[in-house]
ZABALO-574238 format. One record per residue: residue in one letter; residue number from 1; chain; x, z, y of N, C-alpha, C in turn. Coordinates in steps of 0.001 Angstrom, whole numbers, plus 524288, in hexadecimal, padded with zeros to 5 digits. Each point is the difference from the previous one (the first is absolute). Layout:
// residues N
{atom 'A'; NUM; 'A'; {X; Z; Y}; {X; Z; Y}; {X; Z; Y}}
...
***
This chain:
// residues 182
{atom 'L'; 1; 'A'; {293A5; F599F; 0FBF9}; {80542; 7FE35; 7FF85}; {80136; 7FBD4; 8018F}}
{atom 'Q'; 2; 'A'; {7FE62; 7FB7A; 7FF79}; {7FFE8; 7FA22; 801F7}; {800CB; 80017; 80521}}
{atom 'D'; 3; 'A'; {7FCA7; 803A7; 80228}; {8007C; 8014D; 80730}; {80350; 801EF; 80015}}
{atom 'T'; 4; 'A'; {803A8; 803C1; 7FDCE}; {803B7; 803A7; 800B4}; {803E6; 7FD7A; 8003E}}
{atom 'H'; 5; 'A'; {801CC; 7FC0C; 7FCC4}; {80507; 7FD41; 7FE60}; {7FFA7; 7FB93; 804CA}}
{atom 'A'; 6; 'A'; {7FACD; 7FCFB; 8029E}; {7FF3C; 7FB88; 80403}; {800CE; 8033C; 804E6}}
{atom 'S'; 7; 'A'; {8005F; 806C8; 80094}; {7FED9; 80247; 80463}; {806E0; 800C4; 800CD}}
{atom 'L'; 8; 'A'; {8023A; 80198; 7FAF1}; {8064B; 80099; 80145}; {8030E; 7FA3F; 800DC}}
{atom 'C'; 9; 'A'; {7FE9C; 7FDB0; 7FDC3}; {802B1; 7F93D; 80104}; {7FF20; 7FDC8; 80688}}
{atom 'K'; 10; 'A'; {7FCED; 80143; 80063}; {7FDB0; 7FF0B; 8052B}; {804CA; 80309; 804A1}}
{atom 'H'; 11; 'A'; {7FE5E; 8068F; 7FF90}; {802D1; 80284; 80318}; {8066D; 7FE9F; 7FF4A}}
{atom 'A'; 12; 'A'; {8006D; 80092; 7FBE6}; {807AC; 7FBF2; 80016}; {8004B; 7FC92; 7FFF1}}
{atom 'G'; 13; 'A'; {7FCF2; 7FC9B; 80101}; {80082; 7F95B; 80054}; {8021E; 7FC68; 7FC27}}
{atom 'I'; 14; 'A'; {7FEE6; 80292; 7FA7F}; {80062; 7FCC5; 7FC42}; {7FBBD; 7FD46; 800E6}}
{atom 'C'; 15; 'A'; {8011B; 7F9AF; 7FDAF}; {7FBE5; 7FDB1; 7FEEA}; {7FC35; 7FEBB; 7FABD}}
{atom 'S'; 16; 'A'; {80067; 802EF; 7FD73}; {7FF4B; 7FD22; 7F9DC}; {7FF2F; 805C0; 7FC73}}
{atom 'L'; 17; 'A'; {7FC91; 80014; 7FD8C}; {800DD; 80773; 7FCD3}; {80251; 7FB09; 7FC65}}
{atom 'D'; 18; 'A'; {8013B; 7FC79; 7FDDF}; {80218; 7FD1A; 7FADD}; {80641; 80392; 80103}}
{atom 'S'; 19; 'A'; {80262; 7FEF4; 804BC}; {804EE; 7FF3C; 80038}; {800DA; 806B9; 7FF72}}
{atom 'I'; 20; 'A'; {7FC26; 8034F; 80276}; {80443; 8072D; 7FE7F}; {7F997; 803CA; 7FDD9}}
{atom 'P'; 21; 'A'; {7FF0C; 7FED0; 7FB12}; {7FB5F; 801C9; 7FD34}; {80274; 806E6; 8013F}}
{atom 'V'; 22; 'A'; {7FA24; 8021C; 80094}; {8014B; 80548; 801D0}; {7FD9E; 802C3; 7FA60}}
{atom 'D'; 23; 'A'; {805B9; 80341; 7FEA4}; {7FDDD; 80084; 7F984}; {7FB66; 80730; 800A0}}
{atom 'H'; 24; 'A'; {803B2; 8029B; 80318}; {7FD96; 80578; 7FF98}; {7FF14; 801DC; 80685}}
{atom 'T'; 25; 'A'; {7FBD6; 80136; 80326}; {7FD92; 8024B; 803B2}; {7FF54; 804B8; 8019A}}
{atom 'Q'; 26; 'A'; {80275; 80437; 802D1}; {7FD80; 803DC; 8011A}; {7FD2F; 7FFA8; 80544}}
{atom 'L'; 27; 'A'; {7FB70; 80059; 80071}; {7FDC1; 8009B; 80492}; {7FC60; 80542; 80198}}
{atom 'G'; 28; 'A'; {80087; 80150; 803B7}; {7FCB5; 80546; 800CB}; {801BD; 8049D; 8044E}}
{atom 'E'; 29; 'A'; {7FD79; 8040E; 7FFC4}; {8028B; 803B1; 801A8}; {801E7; 80477; 7FDB1}}
{atom 'S'; 30; 'A'; {80474; 80313; 7FED9}; {80044; 8038C; 7FDA9}; {804F0; 80352; 8019B}}
{atom 'T'; 31; 'A'; {80140; 80578; 80194}; {805F7; 800A2; 80199}; {804B9; 8002C; 7FA5A}}
{atom 'N'; 32; 'A'; {7FB07; 7FFD1; 7FAF4}; {80478; 7FFBA; 7FC78}; {801AE; 7F98B; 7FC5C}}
{atom 'L'; 33; 'A'; {7FE61; 7FDB3; 8032D}; {802BC; 7F9CE; 80023}; {7FF42; 7FB92; 80194}}
{atom 'A'; 34; 'A'; {8033E; 7FE5B; 803EA}; {7FFF5; 7FC1E; 802EB}; {7FF61; 7FA34; 800D6}}
{atom 'N'; 35; 'A'; {7FC8A; 7FEF6; 8024B}; {7FE4C; 7F910; 7FF1C}; {804B3; 7FCE1; 7FF4D}}
{atom 'H'; 36; 'A'; {7FFF5; 7FDDB; 7FB4C}; {803F4; 7FBEE; 7FEC6}; {7FDDD; 7FBD6; 7FB55}}
{atom 'F'; 37; 'A'; {801B2; 7FBEE; 80040}; {80157; 7FCD9; 7FC95}; {80409; 7FF09; 7FCAF}}
{atom 'V'; 38; 'A'; {7FDBC; 7FC19; 7FA6A}; {8061E; 7FBDD; 7FCDC}; {7FDC0; 7FCA6; 80010}}
{atom 'A'; 39; 'A'; {80395; 7FB45; 8026C}; {7FF43; 7FB08; 7FEF7}; {8054F; 7FCCB; 7FE1B}}
{atom 'V'; 40; 'A'; {7FF9B; 7FB6D; 7FF21}; {80476; 7FCC6; 7FCF6}; {7FF9A; 7FB00; 802EC}}
{atom 'D'; 41; 'A'; {804E2; 800E5; 80174}; {8011E; 7F9B5; 80363}; {802E3; 7FB8F; 7FDE5}}
{atom 'H'; 42; 'A'; {7FEB1; 7FCDE; 7FEB5}; {802A8; 7FCB7; 7FC54}; {803F2; 7FC94; 802D7}}
{atom 'F'; 43; 'A'; {7FEA5; 7FF6D; 803CC}; {80318; 7FE49; 804E4}; {804F9; 80166; 7FFD5}}
{atom 'H'; 44; 'A'; {80068; 8059B; 8034E}; {805A3; 80329; 800C5}; {80178; 802BC; 7FC94}}
{atom 'K'; 45; 'A'; {7FBE4; 7FF38; 7F9B6}; {80137; 8002D; 7FA5E}; {80215; 809A1; 8024A}}
{atom 'Q'; 46; 'A'; {7FC1B; 7FFAD; 800DE}; {7FE26; 80685; 801E8}; {7FC21; 80247; 7FDCA}}
{atom 'V'; 47; 'A'; {8009B; 80536; 7FC9A}; {7F8EC; 802FA; 8000D}; {80295; 80334; 804C1}}
{atom 'V'; 48; 'A'; {7FACB; 8018E; 80281}; {7FEFE; 8010B; 80633}; {7FD9E; 80420; 7FE08}}
{atom 'L'; 49; 'A'; {8021A; 8051E; 80260}; {7FD54; 803C7; 800E3}; {7FF4C; 80276; 80478}}
{atom 'A'; 50; 'A'; {7FC57; 7FF89; 802F2}; {7FEB0; 80059; 807D9}; {7FC7F; 80563; 7FE79}}
{atom 'V'; 51; 'A'; {8021B; 802CB; 804AB}; {7FC9B; 80556; 8026E}; {7FD47; 7FF53; 802D1}}
{atom 'R'; 52; 'A'; {7FC59; 80135; 8019B}; {7FE18; 8007C; 804DE}; {801AA; 80451; 803AE}}
{atom 'G'; 53; 'A'; {800E6; 7FF29; 80502}; {801B9; 80420; 804CB}; {7FAE2; 80220; 801BC}}
{atom 'T'; 54; 'A'; {8016C; 8029F; 80353}; {7FB54; 80434; 802BF}; {7FB35; 7FD60; 801B8}}
{atom 'F'; 55; 'A'; {7FD7C; 800D9; 7FF12}; {7F991; 7FE85; 80083}; {7FBFE; 80238; 800B2}}
{atom 'S'; 56; 'A'; {7FFC5; 80410; 7FF32}; {7FD26; 802CD; 7FFAB}; {80088; 806EA; 80171}}
{atom 'L'; 57; 'A'; {7FAFC; 804CF; 7FFFE}; {8020E; 8033A; 80144}; {80141; 80385; 7FA04}}
{atom 'T'; 58; 'A'; {7FE4E; 7FDAC; 7FD5F}; {803C9; 801EC; 7F8C2}; {8066C; 7FE75; 80046}}
{atom 'D'; 59; 'A'; {8019E; 7FB7D; 80201}; {803F3; 7FE49; 7FFAE}; {80359; 80357; 803C6}}
{atom 'A'; 60; 'A'; {7FEF5; 80227; 80519}; {8011A; 80345; 803F7}; {80158; 80405; 7FF31}}
{atom 'L'; 61; 'A'; {7FC37; 802F0; 7FB3D}; {80105; 804A3; 7FCD2}; {80470; 8001A; 7FD5B}}
{atom 'I'; 62; 'A'; {80062; 7FB42; 7FDD0}; {8057F; 7FF95; 7FDEC}; {80544; 7FF93; 8022D}}
{atom 'D'; 63; 'A'; {80054; 7FE6C; 8045D}; {803A5; 7FFCF; 801FF}; {80177; 8045D; 802B8}}
{atom 'L'; 64; 'A'; {7FBC5; 80493; 801B0}; {80068; 80400; 8000A}; {80304; 80349; 7FD0D}}
{atom 'E'; 65; 'A'; {8016B; 7FF50; 7FB26}; {800B8; 803D9; 7FC51}; {80749; 7FF46; 800DC}}
{atom 'G'; 66; 'A'; {80154; 7FFC0; 803D9}; {8057F; 7FE48; 80093}; {8020C; 80507; 7FF91}}
{atom 'Y'; 67; 'A'; {800AF; 80278; 7FC72}; {80427; 80550; 7FDBB}; {802B0; 7FBBA; 7FAB3}}
{atom 'A'; 68; 'A'; {805B7; 80255; 80127}; {803ED; 7FE2C; 7F961}; {7FDC0; 803E6; 7FCEF}}
{atom 'V'; 69; 'A'; {8004D; 7FB7E; 7FC3B}; {8011F; 80166; 7FA71}; {803B0; 7FDF5; 7FBDC}}
{atom 'D'; 70; 'A'; {801DC; 80151; 7FCAC}; {80328; 7FD07; 7FCE0}; {7FE82; 7FB6C; 7FE04}}
{atom 'F'; 71; 'A'; {8030F; 7FCAE; 7FFAC}; {7FFFA; 7F97F; 7FF9C}; {80466; 7FE49; 80095}}
{atom 'C'; 72; 'A'; {800AF; 7FECA; 7F899}; {803A0; 7FBEF; 7FF06}; {8061B; 8015E; 801F7}}
{atom 'G'; 73; 'A'; {80126; 8051C; 80096}; {80587; 800D7; 80216}; {7FFB5; 802F3; 80363}}
{atom 'G'; 74; 'A'; {7FCF9; 7FCED; 80226}; {80003; 803C3; 80699}; {7FAAB; 802A4; 7FF49}}
{atom 'L'; 75; 'A'; {7FE5E; 80048; 808BA}; {7FA44; 80168; 800A8}; {7FDB2; 7FB7F; 80184}}
{atom 'A'; 76; 'A'; {7FACB; 7FF67; 8004F}; {7FCA9; 7FD45; 802E0}; {7FBDA; 8009E; 80103}}
{atom 'H'; 77; 'A'; {7FC4B; 7FCCF; 804A2}; {7FCEF; 800D8; 8007F}; {7FB89; 801F2; 7FC09}}
{atom 'A'; 78; 'A'; {7FC1D; 8044F; 80010}; {7FB89; 80115; 7FAAF}; {7FBD1; 7FE0D; 7FEEA}}
{atom 'G'; 79; 'A'; {7FE61; 7FE39; 80441}; {7FAA7; 7FBDD; 7FFF3}; {80301; 7FA6F; 7FCFD}}
{atom 'M'; 80; 'A'; {802F9; 7FD86; 80374}; {80297; 7FBBD; 7FDFF}; {801AA; 80184; 7FA8F}}
{atom 'S'; 81; 'A'; {8037A; 8018A; 7FE53}; {801F0; 7FF75; 7FBA1}; {7FB88; 80248; 7FC4F}}
{atom 'R'; 82; 'A'; {7FCBB; 802F8; 80267}; {7FAA0; 80269; 7FA10}; {7FE14; 7FA6C; 7FCBB}}
{atom 'L'; 83; 'A'; {7FE3E; 7FC57; 80566}; {7FDCF; 7FBD9; 80075}; {801F7; 7FC02; 7FD00}}
{atom 'A'; 84; 'A'; {80581; 7FFA2; 8005A}; {802E2; 7FC86; 7FDA8}; {7FF91; 7FF9F; 7F99A}}
{atom 'R'; 85; 'A'; {80119; 8062E; 7FE85}; {800FB; 7FF21; 7FAE2}; {7F9B6; 801BF; 7FDF5}}
{atom 'H'; 86; 'A'; {7FADA; 7FE90; 8041E}; {7FC3E; 7FFA1; 7FCF3}; {7FD97; 7F9D5; 7FDF0}}
{atom 'I'; 87; 'A'; {801E8; 7FCE2; 8056D}; {7FFB3; 7F9F1; 80051}; {8035B; 7FED6; 7FA3A}}
{atom 'W'; 88; 'A'; {8049A; 8009D; 7FF03}; {80318; 80085; 7F9F0}; {7FD58; 80083; 7FC13}}
{atom 'N'; 89; 'A'; {7FC3F; 804A3; 8002F}; {7FC52; 80157; 7FC59}; {7FD37; 7FDA7; 7FD82}}
{atom 'V'; 90; 'A'; {7FCB2; 7FC64; 803DC}; {7FD10; 7FCED; 7FF8A}; {801EB; 7FA82; 7FEFD}}
{atom 'T'; 91; 'A'; {80349; 7FDE3; 80047}; {801EF; 7FB67; 80241}; {804FE; 7FE29; 7FC03}}
{atom 'A'; 92; 'A'; {80344; 804A3; 7FDC9}; {80577; 80014; 7FD29}; {7FF05; 7FB10; 7FB5B}}
{atom 'E'; 93; 'A'; {7FA40; 8017E; 7FCD4}; {80170; 7FBD2; 7FADF}; {7FE49; 7FB79; 7FED5}}
{atom 'H'; 94; 'A'; {7FD18; 7FEC8; 806AC}; {7FE5B; 7FB91; 80013}; {8042F; 7FC0D; 803EF}}
{atom 'V'; 95; 'A'; {801D6; 802D4; 80283}; {805E6; 7FD65; 80227}; {80579; 7FF4A; 7FBF0}}
{atom 'R'; 96; 'A'; {7FE49; 80316; 7FCC4}; {805A7; 7FFD0; 7FBA1}; {7FF09; 7FB0F; 7FC96}}
{atom 'T'; 97; 'A'; {7F8E0; 7FF69; 7FFE2}; {7FEB7; 7FD1C; 7FC60}; {80203; 7FAA8; 80250}}
{atom 'L'; 98; 'A'; {7FE49; 7FF89; 80553}; {801B4; 7FAE5; 800AB}; {80445; 7FFC6; 80123}}
{atom 'L'; 99; 'A'; {8039F; 802DB; 80173}; {8049A; 80014; 800D4}; {80548; 7FF19; 7F98F}}
{atom 'L'; 100; 'A'; {7FDBE; 80260; 7FBC8}; {8040B; 802CE; 7FBAB}; {7FD25; 7FBFB; 7FB46}}
{atom 'G'; 101; 'A'; {7F835; 7FEDA; 80228}; {7FEA5; 7FECC; 7FA6C}; {7FC31; 8059D; 7FF5F}}
{atom 'P'; 102; 'A'; {7FBDF; 7FDEA; 7FC66}; {7FD11; 803A6; 7FCFB}; {80307; 8045B; 7FD3A}}
{atom 'A'; 103; 'A'; {7FDEC; 80570; 7FE88}; {8028B; 803F9; 7FEB0}; {7FFD4; 7FDBB; 7F91B}}
{atom 'R'; 104; 'A'; {7FC2D; 7FE4D; 7FF36}; {7FE17; 8001F; 7F91A}; {801B0; 7F814; 7FFE1}}
{atom 'T'; 105; 'A'; {8022D; 80182; 7FB17}; {80085; 7F7DD; 80022}; {7FB9D; 7FE94; 7FE0B}}
{atom 'T'; 106; 'A'; {7FB0A; 802B7; 7FF0D}; {7FC72; 7FBFE; 7FEC3}; {7FAAA; 7FF50; 8033C}}
{atom 'D'; 107; 'A'; {802E6; 80308; 80559}; {7FC2E; 7FE49; 80608}; {80217; 7FA0C; 80059}}
{atom 'D'; 108; 'A'; {7FC93; 7FBDB; 80225}; {80236; 7FBF8; 802E8}; {7FC9D; 80048; 804D5}}
{atom 'K'; 109; 'A'; {80429; 801B9; 80355}; {7FEC1; 8014E; 8056A}; {804BC; 7FBE5; 80269}}
{atom 'P'; 110; 'A'; {8004C; 7FF11; 804BC}; {802B9; 7FA63; 80151}; {8046C; 80601; 803F6}}
{atom 'F'; 111; 'A'; {80468; 7FD3C; 7FDFE}; {80513; 8037C; 804CE}; {803E9; 7FCC0; 800B0}}
{atom 'Y'; 112; 'A'; {80125; 80141; 804D9}; {804F7; 7FD62; 8019D}; {804FE; 800E8; 7FF8C}}
{atom 'P'; 113; 'A'; {80323; 80096; 7FDC0}; {805FC; 801FA; 7FFB3}; {80487; 7FFDF; 8025F}}
{atom 'D'; 114; 'A'; {7FEE0; 7F9EC; 804C0}; {80284; 7FF24; 80314}; {7FED1; 80188; 80603}}
{atom 'Y'; 115; 'A'; {7FB20; 80469; 7FFF7}; {7FECF; 8013B; 804E6}; {800C2; 803E8; 80167}}
{atom 'E'; 116; 'A'; {80151; 801D2; 8057B}; {80271; 8046D; 80162}; {7FA93; 80337; 8029A}}
{atom 'L'; 117; 'A'; {7FFE3; 804AE; 7FFEE}; {7FCF3; 803B5; 80329}; {7FFE9; 801C6; 80544}}
{atom 'L'; 118; 'A'; {7FD86; 7FE54; 80286}; {800CD; 7FFFB; 80615}; {7FC6F; 80393; 801AC}}
{atom 'L'; 119; 'A'; {80013; 8057B; 803D0}; {7FC74; 80419; 7FFC6}; {801DA; 7FE8C; 80719}}
{atom 'T'; 120; 'A'; {7FAC9; 8006C; 802CA}; {7FFBF; 7FF09; 8040E}; {7FA5E; 80415; 80244}}
{atom 'G'; 121; 'A'; {80103; 7FFBE; 80678}; {7FB9F; 8028F; 80160}; {802A4; 7FF6F; 8058A}}
{atom 'Q'; 122; 'A'; {7FB14; 8040D; 804E1}; {80173; 7FFEE; 80430}; {7FE27; 8069A; 80053}}
{atom 'S'; 123; 'A'; {80363; 80176; 80649}; {7FD5F; 80539; 80142}; {80112; 80472; 7FB3C}}
{atom 'L'; 124; 'A'; {7FC0F; 80271; 7FF93}; {7FF19; 802B9; 7FBE8}; {7FF38; 7FDBE; 7FA23}}
{atom 'G'; 125; 'A'; {80003; 7FB79; 7FFD6}; {800EE; 7FAFC; 7FB90}; {80556; 8003D; 7FE5D}}
{atom 'G'; 126; 'A'; {802E1; 7FDE1; 803B6}; {80599; 80049; 7FFF4}; {8037B; 8040A; 7FF05}}
{atom 'G'; 127; 'A'; {7FE54; 805E5; 80122}; {80102; 80316; 7FF33}; {80077; 802DD; 7F9C4}}
{atom 'I'; 128; 'A'; {7F9CD; 7FDCD; 7FE1A}; {7FFD4; 8024A; 7FAF1}; {80330; 7FA41; 7FC8E}}
{atom 'A'; 129; 'A'; {7FE85; 7FC71; 80094}; {80432; 7FC01; 7FC11}; {804F7; 7FFF4; 80154}}
{atom 'S'; 130; 'A'; {803AB; 803B5; 80385}; {805FE; 800B8; 800D4}; {7FFF4; 8037C; 7FB51}}
{atom 'L'; 131; 'A'; {7FBD6; 803CC; 80051}; {8034C; 80490; 7FCF9}; {7FC3F; 8006E; 7FA45}}
{atom 'L'; 132; 'A'; {7FC68; 7FB21; 7FEC1}; {7FDB5; 7FD90; 7FAA6}; {804E8; 7FD85; 7FCDE}}
{atom 'T'; 133; 'A'; {802F3; 7FC38; 804EA}; {8061E; 7FDCE; 7FDE9}; {80469; 802EA; 7FDC6}}
{atom 'L'; 134; 'A'; {80046; 80373; 8029D}; {804CB; 804D5; 7FD3D}; {7FCA2; 80283; 7FB93}}
{atom 'W'; 135; 'A'; {7F93C; 8010F; 80015}; {7FF5E; 80371; 7FB2D}; {80085; 7FBF6; 7FC49}}
{atom 'I'; 136; 'A'; {7FF1C; 7F9F4; 7FD66}; {8010A; 7FE15; 7FE45}; {805D9; 7FE87; 7FDC2}}
{atom 'L'; 137; 'A'; {803E1; 800C5; 8052D}; {8055D; 7FDDF; 7FCA5}; {801B4; 80498; 7FDDA}}
{atom 'H'; 138; 'A'; {7FCAA; 805D5; 803A9}; {80385; 80303; 7FD4C}; {7FC7B; 805AE; 7FC34}}
{atom 'E'; 139; 'A'; {7FC8E; 7FF01; 7FE7D}; {7FC99; 8036D; 7FE8A}; {7FFFE; 7FF67; 7FBF9}}
{atom 'E'; 140; 'A'; {7FDE1; 7FA06; 7FFFD}; {7FE1C; 7FC06; 7FA24}; {802D9; 801DD; 7FC0E}}
{atom 'S'; 141; 'A'; {7FFB6; 7FFB2; 7FA29}; {8008D; 80205; 7FC33}; {802BB; 7F901; 7FEC0}}
{atom 'E'; 142; 'A'; {80396; 801D3; 7FB87}; {8028C; 7FC31; 7FEF1}; {7FD54; 7FAE7; 7FB2F}}
{atom 'E'; 143; 'A'; {7FAEC; 8025F; 7FEB4}; {7FC62; 7FF0D; 7FCB8}; {7FBF6; 7FA59; 80452}}
{atom 'R'; 144; 'A'; {801E2; 7FCE0; 7FE84}; {7FCD9; 7FA94; 80343}; {80134; 801D3; 8049A}}
{atom 'K'; 145; 'A'; {804A4; 80074; 803AA}; {8009E; 7FED1; 80429}; {80166; 7FAAD; 801F9}}
{atom 'I'; 146; 'A'; {7FD84; 80188; 80481}; {80044; 7FA6B; 80426}; {8064E; 7FF08; 80117}}
{atom 'P'; 147; 'A'; {804AE; 7FD5C; 7FE80}; {80689; 800B6; 8020D}; {7FD48; 7FFED; 8059C}}
{atom 'P'; 148; 'A'; {80485; 8018A; 800B7}; {80011; 800C8; 80651}; {80354; 7FB20; 80234}}
{atom 'H'; 149; 'A'; {80285; 7FBAE; 7FF22}; {7FF8D; 7FC3D; 80162}; {7FA99; 7FDC6; 800DB}}
{atom 'R'; 150; 'A'; {7FAA6; 80012; 7FECD}; {7FC7D; 7FE36; 80195}; {7FC11; 80251; 803F5}}
{atom 'V'; 151; 'A'; {80239; 803F2; 80016}; {7FB75; 803B7; 8044C}; {8024F; 7FFF7; 806F0}}
{atom 'R'; 152; 'A'; {7FDE7; 80002; 8034B}; {802A1; 800BF; 80474}; {7F7E3; 8013E; 80399}}
{atom 'C'; 153; 'A'; {80199; 80155; 80648}; {7FC41; 8012C; 8010E}; {801E2; 7FD96; 8076F}}
{atom 'L'; 154; 'A'; {7FB9E; 7FD1B; 80150}; {7FF48; 7FF90; 80513}; {7FC87; 80415; 8034D}}
{atom 'A'; 155; 'A'; {80179; 80330; 8024F}; {7FDC4; 803DD; 80363}; {7FEE6; 7FE0E; 8058E}}
{atom 'Y'; 156; 'A'; {7FC73; 7FF95; 800C6}; {7FE15; 7FE7D; 805A0}; {7FFDF; 804D3; 804B1}}
{atom 'A'; 157; 'A'; {802B2; 801E7; 8018D}; {7FE64; 80549; 804B5}; {7FE57; 80469; 7FB7E}}
{atom 'P'; 158; 'A'; {80483; 80025; 7FF31}; {7FD7B; 80722; 7FC90}; {8031C; 802D3; 8032B}}
{atom 'P'; 159; 'A'; {7FC76; 805E6; 7FE6A}; {802C1; 80334; 802CE}; {804CF; 80290; 7FD83}}
{atom 'P'; 160; 'A'; {802AE; 80285; 80258}; {804B3; 802CE; 7FCCF}; {7FC34; 8047E; 7FC5C}}
{atom 'N'; 161; 'A'; {800F3; 7FEE2; 7FA5D}; {7FDB5; 801F9; 7FC3B}; {80486; 80225; 7FB75}}
{atom 'F'; 162; 'A'; {803DD; 7FF8A; 800B3}; {80337; 80088; 7FC9C}; {8057F; 802EB; 8013B}}
{atom 'Y'; 163; 'A'; {80333; 80356; 7FC6C}; {80572; 802AB; 801F3}; {802D9; 800B0; 7FA77}}
{atom 'P'; 164; 'A'; {803C6; 7FAA4; 8001D}; {80130; 800CF; 7FB0B}; {80433; 80639; 7FFB4}}
{atom 'G'; 165; 'A'; {7FF71; 800F6; 7FC9E}; {804FA; 80606; 7FD60}; {803AF; 7FCBC; 7FC9C}}
{atom 'A'; 166; 'A'; {8015C; 804EC; 7FE86}; {80648; 7FF85; 7FB9C}; {7FC98; 7FDC7; 7FC51}}
{atom 'G'; 167; 'A'; {7FBB6; 800A2; 7FC6A}; {7FF0B; 7FDBD; 7FBFA}; {7FD8D; 7F954; 80130}}
{atom 'T'; 168; 'A'; {7FDCF; 7FE5D; 8041E}; {80198; 7FAEB; 801D5}; {80288; 7FB6A; 7FE8F}}
{atom 'R'; 169; 'A'; {7FEC5; 7FD85; 7FC0F}; {803FE; 7FA79; 7FED5}; {7FDC2; 7FD04; 804D6}}
{atom 'R'; 170; 'A'; {80594; 7FF64; 80306}; {7FFEA; 7FD53; 804FE}; {7FF5A; 7FB23; 7FF4F}}
{atom 'E'; 171; 'A'; {8004C; 7FBB1; 7FCF1}; {7FF85; 7FC7A; 7FDA2}; {7FDB9; 7FD46; 7FFC6}}
{atom 'L'; 172; 'A'; {7FA20; 803F8; 7FF5F}; {7FB9A; 7FE79; 7FEED}; {7FD6A; 7FEF3; 80588}}
{atom 'L'; 173; 'A'; {801BA; 801AB; 8032E}; {7FDCA; 800F2; 80642}; {800D6; 7F92A; 802C2}}
{atom 'T'; 174; 'A'; {802DE; 7FDD6; 7FC28}; {80190; 7F966; 8015B}; {7FB6B; 7FDEF; 7FEE3}}
{atom 'H'; 175; 'A'; {7FD18; 8010A; 7FCA6}; {7FB32; 7FC5F; 7FE12}; {7FA46; 7FE87; 80675}}
{atom 'I'; 176; 'A'; {801BB; 804FB; 802C7}; {7FD0C; 800CA; 802F9}; {8012C; 7FC54; 804BF}}
{atom 'I'; 177; 'A'; {7FC39; 7FC36; 80394}; {802B5; 7FFE0; 8060C}; {7FA3F; 80016; 802B0}}
{atom 'A'; 178; 'A'; {80056; 804A8; 802E1}; {7FC05; 801F5; 8048E}; {80036; 7FD19; 80476}}
{atom 'F'; 179; 'A'; {7FC78; 7FBC2; 800D9}; {8003B; 7FDFF; 80711}; {7FD5A; 803C5; 80126}}
{atom 'R'; 180; 'A'; {80328; 80009; 80816}; {7FC42; 802F6; 80244}; {7FFF7; 7FF9E; 80586}}
{atom 'Y'; 181; 'A'; {7FCFA; 7FFE5; 800D5}; {7FE25; 7FE87; 8054F}; {801F7; 802BD; 804CD}}
{atom 'N'; 182; 'A'; {8025B; 7FD94; 80590}; {80338; 7FF0E; 802BF}; {7FC00; 804F7; 8049A}}
***
């Protein structure tokens, strides 16, 4: 795992593992779970959930699941919305613990009540991160919910993947910033 941390830091241009410890990593090829990691950035006071973009044939298969499904009151890309929900299924408790504290008062895990959750990714990863942001803000139950003012997304070159419907809370879309190439 130390090699994985060093590789992530080198690729991201981060000097030290001490500044951004990687807490949760999912690497490998699966059409059920996109590659991602969770890190704590103490300098910017953020818990970062980053999702990798299209890198392999497996990822390209996800891109091809382009039909629309119901999602957060609108319609979303089937493959990306499925992976967004799967990522949250495996990271939610860890992210909640980092931001809100342990679920049980007997746990002695560090948490950061003044940090925000930053979701990010590029291409496929940006699409998944943006849908995951909507999922967290729209579908998350009230119990142990991360306050909306502490959630935002920076998506780099995400594909068009969501059409808001009548049931979409429009104010949630303001939590997502998409950077597009010219």
